[in-house]
Structure formats: C-alpha cells, structure tokens
C-alpha positions, 0 to 999 in steps of 0.5 A, spaced: 663 630 713 664 637 710 671 637 706 673 643 709 674 639 716 677 633 713 682 636 707 687 639 712 688 632 715 688 629 708 693 634 706 698 632 712 697 625 711 699 625 704 705 630 705 707 625 711 708 619 706 710 623 699 714 628 702 719 630 696 715 625 692 714 618 690 721 616 687 719 609 685 713 611 681 716 617 678 722 612 675 717 607 672 711 611 669 710 617 665 705 623 667 701 620 661 700 613 663 693 611 665 690 605 669 684 603 673 684 599 680 679 597 685 678 597 692 676 590 694 673 587 701 678 581 703 673 580 709 666 581 711 665 588 714 661 595 715 663 600 711 665 607 712 670 612 709 670 610 702 667 616 699 668 621 704 675 619 705 679 614 701 676 617 694 677 624 697 685 622 698 685 621 690 681 627 688 686 632 692 692 629 689 689 630 682 681 632 681 681 628 674 681 621 677 675 618 676 672 615 683 666 611 682 661 606 685 663 608 692 659 603 697 655 608 702 657 609 709 654 604 714 653 598 708 655 591 710 658 588 705 661 581 704 668 578 702 670 580 695 665 586 694 668 592 690 668 598 695 670 603 690 673 604 682 678 608 680 681 611 674 686 616 672 693 617 672 698 611 674 702 616 678 696 618 682 693 612 683 700 609 686 701 615 690 695 615 694 694 608 695 697 607 702 694 613 705 687 611 702 688 604 704 690 606 711 684 610 713 679 606 709 682 600 713 682 603 720 675 607 719 672 600 717 675 596 722 672 601 727 665 601 724 665 594 724 666 593 731 661 599 733 656 595 729 658 588 733 656 592 739 650 595 737 648 588 734 649 585 741 644 590 745 639 590 740 632 590 743 634 593 749 634 601 750 642 601 751 645 606 746 653 604 744 657 610 745 665 612 744 670 615 748 675 620 747 680 614 747 682 616 740 688 616 736 691 623 736 690 626 730 685 622 728 679 623 733 675 627 727 675 621 723 674 615 728 668 618 731 665 619 724 666 612 723 663 610 730 657 615 728 656 613 721 656 605 722 649 605 723 649 603 730 654 607 734 653 614 737 658 619 739 660 621 747 663 628 747 668 630 742 673 634 747 673 636 754 670 643 752 663 639 750 660 637 756 661 637 764 664 630 766 666 630 773 671 624 774 674 620 780 680 624 779 676 631 780 672 628 786 679 626 789 682 633 788 676 636 790 674 632 796 667 630 794 662 630 789 657 635 792 663 640 792 665 638 785 658 639 782 657 646 787 663 649 783 661 647 776 654 650 777 657 656 780 661 657 773 658 653 768 651 655 764 645 652 766 644 649 759 650 645 760 648 638 763 652 635 768 655 628 769 658 625 774 662 618 774 661 613 780 663 607 783 659 606 789 652 606 791 653 611 796 656 616 790 650 614 786 646 617 792 650 623 793 649 624 785 641 624 786 642 629 792 645 633 787 640 632 782 646 631 776 643 630 769 647 623 768 650 618 772 656 614 770 656 607 773 664 605 772 666 598 773 660 596 777 658 588 777 652 587 774 648 586 781 650 593 783 649 596 777 642 593 777 641 596 784 644 603 782 639 603 776 633 602 781 635 607 785 636 612 780 629 610 777 629 615 771 631 621 775 638 621 771 640 618 765 644 612 766 651 611 763 655 604 764 663 604 763 669 600 764 672 594 761 666 593 756 667 588 751 662 583 746 662 578 752 659 583 757 655 588 753 649 584 753 648 583 760 650 590 762 645 593 757 639 588 760 641 592 767 637 597 764 642 603 763 641 608 758 648 608 755 654 604 754 661 607 753 666 603 750 673 605 749 675 599 745 671 602 739 677 606 737 683 604 741 682 597 740 679 596 733 682 591 728 683 594 721 679 591 716 683 587 710 682 591 704 686 591 698 687 595 692 687 591 686 689 593 679 684 592 673 686 591 666 
C-alpha cells in the first residue's frame, strides 16, 4: 500500500492517542533510553498489516526505529510466532505500541476471517468479496486487509465506483426497468450496471434489461439455484445477505460467481497480538 495514502491516516490515529504527549513514558524514560520488543501472535492467524501499517506507525514517530523480520501479508502463522522485531528509543516504542497493536489486531482479524471464508468455498467458482460495511475512517485499511489476505476480494470501494441499483432505488423509482433506463441515460457505457433482486420475477426483469451483474439478495438455496439456471451465463451472478461460515459453501455450490460478505469487515474479531519486551 502506498505510504502517501496511509500516512495521513496514521498521523491522525497517533494524534488521537498522543494528543499532548505521553506523560507516563516521558516521566519514566529519558530520550536516550533504548529498548527492543517483538510483536508476537497469541493465536493462529492470517497476517496483514505488520510491515505496511504497524511498522509504519513506529517509523513515522521516529525514522531511526529499526523494524525487522516483518511477516509478509497473507502469511498464515501459528501461536507464538514473532511477527515483527523493533529496536529503538524506549519512548518511541511505548508511544506507538497501542496504535500499532490496535491496527494490526484489527487487520489480522479481518484477514483471518476472509481466509476462512475463502477456504470454505474452495473448488467452487465463487469469489468471496467484501462490502461497504466498514468502520468509518478505516475503509482503506479494512478493504486492504481483505484483498491482502490471499483469499478475499474487494467489491466497490465507494458509491462512485460503480452502479448498484438496490431495493430502495427500485422502490423510489418504481421499477427495475425504469431505474436501469435512467442510469443508462446518464452513466458512460464503460460502467457496468448491477441490480439487487429478491425474486425470480426481478431476475427475469434484469435479464430483459440486459444488466451486467445480478445480485441475488437473501434468497434460499432452491430459489438461488433456479435464478442461476435462468441467468445461464448471461450476467455475472452475485449472492448476498446473511452469509456466514455455516451457509457459504451451500451458496457457492448453487453456481454463483460472487458471494459478498459484510461480516468480513463489520463482524471480524480482532486477533490477539502482544508486544513483548526483550532484554
């Protein structure tokens, strides 16, 4: 990830935590004190953000901090593995600890969940993608964690990235046909059109409109299989709504192309990572 994109975020996070300084650390340690520490996995996980985010926190605080041995994004590690080694001013390591750990734990949690979903649909054609259900201010990093997990993919980043006609657009407009007509009158032909459906009649209407992507929202498996058969390759098929690790395999086996999972970013549990001091 480019530092010019991430650095402004990290500066804001550091300013939030440090504000006017770290009164505890500054009272105990002098600017000349030096220390070494390690980030350690307390549980198995898929790693994302150790070099690109956590180490960057310390480097922004002090370019003289040595950050070595960072585990690469997408790596799967076991409990007790060292993820990053740090050496530098004691004050810097303590000032950056919380921000770096918070971000590393969050991003590894998302990556670990994305990996679990990807594993669950192996040997099907379905791709696991995220949604816009991200933490405000963290979308760039959270979507990066999905993408860098080695198994997940990104849906649109923002509302400006693509056309997705959803249920409320249709309700306010009157019909799928009218919504698609209005979109095509204003949007360049290079932009694909996706429509959310929850009935087979709506799927048929989408086919008549020749949209590029048809989303099957909260359909049961039998209806989903019927929809995939109706579409018969004439559009990309996305499944969405209430997807979890218990249901995702069955959804994938209906023949859909994409499965969007809001839980990747709105419900991922933070991984347990510790910063251990070294003599």
